[in-house]
C-alpha positions as CSV (number, residue, x, y, z in Angstrom):
1,M,63.1,-117.3,58.1
2,N,60.5,-118.9,60.4
3,K,57.3,-117.2,61.7
4,T,58.6,-117.3,65.4
5,T,61.7,-115.4,64.5
6,Q,59.6,-112.8,62.6
7,S,57.2,-112.3,65.5
8,V,60.0,-111.8,68.0
9,S,61.8,-109.4,65.8
10,S,58.7,-107.4,65.1
11,L,57.9,-107.2,68.8
12,L,61.4,-105.9,69.6
13,L,61.1,-103.1,67.1
14,A,57.6,-102.2,68.1
15,A,58.8,-102.0,71.7
16,A,61.6,-99.8,70.6
17,I,59.2,-97.3,69.1
18,L,57.3,-97.0,72.4
19,I,60.4,-96.5,74.6
20,S,60.9,-92.8,75.6
21,F,64.2,-92.0,73.9
22,P,66.3,-89.0,75.0
23,S,64.7,-86.0,73.3
24,C,66.6,-84.3,70.5
25,T,66.4,-80.7,69.3
26,K,66.8,-79.6,65.8
27,K,70.1,-77.9,65.1
28,D,71.2,-75.4,62.5
29,G,73.0,-76.8,59.5
30,A,73.4,-80.4,58.5
31,S,72.7,-83.1,61.0
32,N,74.3,-86.5,61.2
33,A,71.5,-87.8,59.2
34,T,72.5,-85.6,56.2
35,S,76.2,-85.9,56.4
36,T,78.0,-87.0,53.2
37,G,80.7,-89.5,52.2
38,A,81.1,-93.0,51.0
39,A,79.7,-96.0,53.0
40,T,83.1,-97.2,54.1
41,A,83.0,-97.1,57.9
42,A,83.0,-100.6,59.5
43,D,81.0,-99.5,62.5
44,E,78.1,-98.0,60.6
45,I,75.4,-98.9,58.0
46,V,74.9,-96.2,55.4
47,I,71.6,-95.9,53.4
48,G,70.6,-93.4,50.8
49,E,67.6,-91.1,50.6
50,V,66.4,-89.2,47.6
51,G,63.8,-86.4,48.3
52,S,62.4,-83.1,47.0
53,L,64.0,-80.8,49.6
54,T,63.5,-77.9,47.1
55,G,61.2,-77.3,44.2
56,S,57.4,-77.5,43.8
57,E,56.9,-80.3,46.3
58,A,59.5,-79.3,48.9
59,T,57.3,-79.9,51.9
60,F,57.0,-83.6,50.9
61,G,60.8,-84.1,51.0
62,T,61.3,-82.1,54.2
63,S,58.6,-84.0,56.1
64,T,59.8,-87.4,54.8
65,R,63.4,-86.5,55.7
66,D,62.4,-85.5,59.2
67,G,60.5,-88.7,59.8
68,I,63.5,-90.7,58.7
69,D,65.8,-88.6,60.8
70,L,63.7,-89.2,63.9
71,A,63.6,-93.0,63.3
72,I,67.3,-93.2,62.9
73,K,68.0,-91.2,66.1
74,Q,65.7,-93.6,68.0
75,I,67.3,-96.7,66.4
76,N,70.8,-95.5,67.2
77,A,69.8,-94.5,70.7
78,A,68.6,-98.1,71.2
79,G,71.9,-99.6,70.1
80,G,71.7,-99.5,66.4
81,I,71.4,-102.6,64.2
82,K,73.6,-105.6,64.9
83,G,76.0,-103.3,66.8
84,K,76.3,-100.8,64.0
85,K,75.0,-97.2,63.9
86,V,72.8,-96.1,61.0
87,R,73.6,-93.1,58.8
88,V,71.6,-91.8,55.9
89,L,73.0,-89.7,53.0
90,I,70.3,-87.4,51.6
91,L,70.3,-85.9,48.1
92,D,67.9,-83.3,46.9
93,D,66.2,-84.0,43.6
94,Q,64.7,-80.5,43.3
95,S,61.3,-82.1,42.6
96,K,62.6,-83.3,39.2
97,A,62.5,-86.9,37.9
98,E,65.8,-86.6,36.1
99,E,67.5,-85.4,39.3
100,A,66.0,-88.3,41.2
101,A,67.6,-90.7,38.8
102,T,71.0,-89.0,39.0
103,A,70.8,-89.0,42.8
104,A,69.9,-92.6,43.0
105,T,72.8,-93.5,40.6
106,K,75.3,-91.5,42.7
107,L,74.2,-93.0,46.0
108,I,74.5,-96.6,44.7
109,T,77.6,-96.4,42.5
110,Q,79.7,-93.8,44.4
111,D,78.5,-93.9,48.0
112,K,77.8,-97.7,48.0
113,V,74.7,-97.4,50.1
114,V,73.1,-100.7,51.1
115,A,69.5,-99.5,50.5
116,L,67.5,-96.5,49.1
117,L,64.6,-94.7,50.7
118,G,62.5,-92.5,48.4
119,E,60.9,-90.9,46.6
120,V,57.5,-89.5,47.6
121,A,56.2,-88.5,44.1
122,S,55.5,-91.5,41.9
123,T,57.0,-90.0,38.8
124,R,60.3,-89.6,40.6
125,S,60.2,-93.1,42.1
126,L,59.6,-94.4,38.6
127,A,62.8,-92.8,37.6
128,M,64.7,-94.3,40.5
129,A,63.3,-97.8,40.6
130,P,65.0,-99.2,37.4
131,I,68.4,-98.0,38.7
132,A,67.9,-99.7,42.1
133,Q,66.7,-102.9,40.3
134,S,69.6,-103.0,37.9
135,H,72.2,-102.6,40.7
136,Q,70.2,-105.0,43.0
137,V,70.0,-102.5,45.8
138,P,66.7,-102.6,47.7
139,M,64.6,-99.5,47.5
140,I,61.6,-98.6,49.7
141,T,59.4,-95.7,48.7
142,P,57.6,-94.2,51.7
143,S,54.6,-92.7,49.8
144,S,54.6,-93.4,46.0
145,T,51.2,-94.9,45.3
146,N,51.3,-95.5,41.6
147,P,51.2,-99.3,41.0
148,E,53.9,-99.2,38.4
149,V,56.6,-98.3,40.9
150,T,57.0,-101.7,42.5
151,A,56.3,-103.4,39.1
152,K,59.8,-102.2,38.1
153,G,61.4,-105.2,39.9
154,N,61.8,-107.4,42.9
155,Y,64.1,-105.0,44.7
156,V,61.5,-102.2,44.8
157,F,59.1,-102.0,47.7
158,R,56.6,-99.5,49.3
159,V,55.1,-99.0,52.7
160,C,52.1,-97.0,51.6
161,F,48.8,-98.1,50.0
162,I,48.5,-98.0,46.2
163,D,46.3,-95.9,43.9
164,P,43.7,-98.6,43.0
165,F,42.8,-98.7,46.7
166,Q,43.1,-94.9,47.2
167,G,41.0,-94.2,44.2
168,M,38.4,-96.7,45.5
169,V,38.5,-95.0,49.0
170,M,37.4,-91.6,47.6
171,A,34.9,-93.1,45.1
172,K,33.3,-95.0,48.0
173,F,33.4,-91.9,50.2
174,A,31.8,-89.7,47.5
175,A,29.1,-92.2,46.7
176,N,28.3,-93.6,50.1
177,T,29.1,-90.8,52.5
178,L,28.4,-87.7,50.4
179,H,25.7,-89.4,48.3
180,A,27.2,-87.9,45.1
181,K,25.9,-89.1,41.8
182,R,27.7,-86.8,39.4
183,A,31.5,-86.2,39.6
184,A,33.9,-84.0,37.6
185,I,37.6,-84.9,37.2
186,L,40.5,-82.3,37.1
187,R,43.7,-84.2,36.6
188,D,47.4,-83.2,36.2
189,V,48.4,-84.8,32.9
190,K,52.1,-84.5,33.7
191,S,51.8,-86.6,36.9
192,D,51.7,-90.4,36.9
193,Y,50.2,-90.1,40.4
194,S,47.4,-87.8,39.3
195,V,46.6,-89.7,36.1
196,G,46.5,-93.0,37.9
197,L,44.3,-91.8,40.7
198,S,41.9,-90.2,38.3
199,N,41.5,-93.5,36.4
200,F,40.9,-95.5,39.5
201,F,38.5,-93.1,41.0
202,T,36.5,-93.1,37.7
203,E,36.4,-96.8,37.5
204,N,35.2,-97.3,41.1
205,F,32.7,-94.3,41.0
206,K,31.0,-95.8,38.0
207,K,30.8,-99.2,39.6
208,L,29.0,-97.5,42.5
209,G,26.4,-96.1,40.1
210,G,28.0,-92.6,39.7
211,E,28.5,-90.7,36.5
212,I,31.6,-88.8,35.4
213,V,30.1,-85.6,33.8
214,I,33.4,-84.1,32.7
215,D,37.1,-85.2,32.7
216,T,39.5,-82.3,32.1
217,S,43.1,-81.6,32.8
218,Y,46.0,-79.2,33.6
219,S,49.8,-79.4,33.7
220,G,51.7,-79.2,36.9
221,G,53.1,-75.7,37.3
222,D,50.0,-74.1,35.8
223,A,48.5,-71.2,37.8
224,D,45.3,-70.4,35.9
225,F,42.6,-73.0,36.0
226,K,39.5,-70.9,35.3
227,S,38.9,-72.2,31.8
228,Q,38.7,-75.8,33.0
229,L,36.7,-74.8,36.1
230,T,34.2,-72.8,33.9
231,S,33.7,-76.0,31.8
232,I,33.2,-78.0,35.0
233,K,30.7,-75.5,36.4
234,T,28.4,-75.9,33.3
235,K,28.1,-79.6,34.2
236,N,26.9,-79.0,37.7
237,P,28.7,-81.9,39.4
238,D,28.1,-83.0,43.0
239,V,31.8,-83.3,43.7
240,I,35.1,-82.4,41.9
241,Y,38.0,-84.9,42.1
242,V,41.4,-83.1,42.0
243,P,44.1,-85.7,42.8
244,G,47.0,-83.3,42.3
245,Y,49.7,-81.9,44.6
246,Y,49.1,-79.2,47.2
247,T,50.6,-76.2,45.2
248,E,48.1,-76.4,42.3
249,V,45.2,-77.7,44.5
250,G,45.3,-74.6,46.7
251,L,45.1,-72.4,43.7
252,I,42.3,-74.5,42.2
253,A,40.3,-74.2,45.4
254,R,40.6,-70.4,45.4
255,Q,39.5,-70.1,41.7
256,T,36.7,-72.6,42.3
257,K,35.2,-70.3,44.9
258,E,35.8,-67.2,42.8
259,L,33.7,-68.8,40.1
260,G,30.9,-69.6,42.6
261,I,31.2,-73.4,42.3
262,K,29.6,-75.0,45.3
263,A,30.7,-78.7,44.8
264,P,33.3,-79.9,47.3
265,L,36.7,-80.8,46.1
266,L,38.1,-84.3,46.8
267,G,41.7,-85.4,46.5
268,G,44.4,-87.8,47.6
269,D,47.5,-87.8,49.8
270,G,49.2,-85.3,47.6
271,W,47.2,-82.7,49.4
272,D,48.9,-83.4,52.7
273,S,50.9,-80.3,53.4
274,E,50.6,-77.3,55.7
275,K,51.1,-75.2,52.5
276,L,47.8,-76.4,51.1
277,T,45.7,-74.2,53.4
278,E,48.3,-71.4,53.3
279,I,47.6,-71.3,49.5
280,G,43.9,-72.2,49.4
281,G,42.7,-70.5,52.6
282,Q,39.1,-70.8,53.5
283,A,38.3,-71.8,49.9
284,L,39.3,-75.4,51.0
285,D,36.7,-75.7,53.8
286,G,34.4,-78.6,53.2
287,S,36.9,-80.4,51.0
288,F,38.2,-84.0,51.7
289,F,41.2,-86.1,50.8
290,S,42.5,-89.6,51.5
291,N,45.6,-90.0,53.6
292,H,47.8,-92.5,55.3
293,Y,47.3,-91.5,59.0
294,T,45.7,-88.9,61.2
295,P,47.2,-87.3,64.4
296,D,43.7,-87.8,65.9
297,D,44.5,-91.6,66.2
298,K,44.8,-92.3,69.9
299,S,46.8,-95.5,69.6
300,P,50.0,-95.5,71.8
301,V,52.3,-96.0,68.8
302,V,50.9,-93.0,67.0
303,Q,50.8,-90.7,70.0
304,R,54.4,-91.7,71.0
305,F,55.5,-90.8,67.5
306,I,53.8,-87.5,67.6
307,T,55.3,-86.6,71.0
308,E,58.8,-87.4,69.9
309,Y,58.4,-85.7,66.5
310,K,57.0,-82.5,68.2
311,T,59.9,-82.6,70.7
312,Q,62.4,-82.6,67.8
313,F,60.7,-80.4,65.2
314,N,58.2,-78.3,67.1
315,I,55.3,-79.3,64.8
316,V,52.7,-82.0,64.5
317,P,53.9,-84.5,61.9
318,D,52.0,-84.8,58.7
319,G,51.3,-88.1,56.8
320,L,54.5,-87.8,54.8
321,A,56.6,-87.6,58.0
322,A,54.8,-90.7,59.3
323,M,55.5,-92.5,56.1
324,G,59.1,-91.6,56.1
325,Y,59.4,-92.9,59.7
326,D,57.6,-96.1,58.8
327,A,59.8,-96.7,55.8
328,M,62.9,-96.4,58.0
329,I,61.6,-98.7,60.8
330,V,60.5,-101.3,58.2
331,L,63.9,-101.2,56.7
332,A,65.6,-101.4,60.1
333,D,63.4,-104.4,61.1
334,A,64.4,-106.2,57.8
335,M,68.1,-105.4,58.5
336,K,67.8,-107.0,61.9
337,R,66.4,-110.2,60.4
338,A,68.6,-110.3,57.2
339,K,71.4,-112.8,57.0
340,S,73.6,-109.9,55.8
341,F,73.3,-106.4,54.5
342,G,73.9,-107.7,50.9
343,G,71.3,-106.8,48.3
344,D,69.7,-110.2,47.9
345,D,69.6,-111.0,51.7
346,L,68.2,-107.6,52.5
347,R,65.6,-107.8,49.7
348,Q,64.5,-111.2,51.0
349,A,64.1,-109.9,54.5
350,I,62.0,-106.9,53.4
351,S,59.7,-109.2,51.4
352,E,59.1,-111.2,54.5
353,T,57.7,-108.3,56.5
354,K,54.4,-109.4,58.0
355,D,51.9,-107.7,60.3
356,F,54.6,-105.1,61.4
357,Q,53.2,-102.5,63.7
358,A,54.1,-99.1,62.3
359,V,52.7,-95.6,62.9
360,T,50.4,-95.7,59.8
361,G,49.0,-99.2,60.7
362,R,50.1,-102.8,60.5
363,I,52.2,-103.4,57.4
364,T,52.4,-106.6,55.5
365,I,54.4,-106.6,52.3
366,D,52.5,-108.6,49.7
367,K,53.6,-110.6,46.7
368,N,53.8,-107.4,44.6
369,R,56.0,-105.7,47.2
370,D,53.1,-103.4,48.1
371,A,51.8,-102.7,51.6
372,S,48.3,-103.9,52.6
373,K,46.7,-101.3,54.9
374,S,43.8,-99.0,55.5
375,A,43.3,-95.4,54.6
376,V,41.7,-92.4,56.4
377,V,39.6,-89.6,54.9
378,I,40.5,-86.1,56.1
379,E,38.2,-83.1,56.1
380,V,39.6,-79.6,55.6
381,K,37.8,-77.3,58.1
382,G,38.8,-73.9,59.4
383,G,42.2,-74.3,57.9
384,K,42.8,-77.5,59.8
385,F,42.8,-81.2,58.9
386,Q,40.2,-83.2,60.8
387,Y,39.7,-87.0,60.7
388,K,36.4,-88.0,59.0
389,E,36.4,-91.8,58.6
390,T,38.6,-94.9,58.0
391,I,38.1,-97.1,55.0
392,N,39.7,-100.6,55.0
393,P,40.7,-102.8,52.1
394,S,37.7,-104.8,50.9
């Protein structure tokens, strides 16, 4: 496909985002976006979504689902894709990798979806990716940042930044903005996401002249972290890097304050949930994490998205909702450009995504099927998430 065709297609979709579509209100029960059944209707395109709607990271799945749901409603209100309406079949993986694999298999082999969206957590995307690859069904993860996800094959893509960049972002923020010299690491050894981010933060912090004074760990699902935190306290770090998910991070923050530790906590996009401050409370004040977007961004695309999302769901969208929305509109743009909805044609169209204007920035899919984009640093203050700074790829 030539560059002119790409540019026209991208402009059309960007314009669609900015159009004021009829507002939608959330209804009780399953919506059209979560209806079930095989992808057999001639007048619709059926895609699959796998998400953690229940379990330890349920807010991730809920936010992502709602972002996708909003995108589909807008796409269908604007006429659909090539005259066809879009429908998504959503399966809950209960925040478990084995369930994510089972769900991906069902959606592909039984429901015959043309593409997969999901997962958020890298461990679960790593379980899905080989299945999508073996069946040659394109998969786009909205928010899995572990580099190994897209390395599973040429049918696997992402619309988020990756952990080497995210780890660098917080290492640079710690060293340059907070002027930290000594850092402690507290990682979740059961999470590919947490382990990878810890490694990349360590590598970059050392390059910037910093020292890792202690690197200790816990397992996802733990509730008592005082032994690890007591060991960290004896090392007197300037910052503590905790790239876990919000459930454990909230508890870690509370126990950090109970032990009288003054060093601020730093983290990644796995913190992005309203549940974080519900669990951690004021203990999180003065902490920072890297994320995909901020509602404080005044660009028309971001503010239009926030307005439409609030109209439908009565809440300001978090980063996971924005990433779910972006995954869907990137897929829709590729479907408009693809020769057919067949696996290879659709894979090729996704791979050709260049400078596409999405909510979380302009997305270009690179040769590794990753998205090149910037990140923002968010401060937790008074129970709220506030924009601190933007860090671009170097």
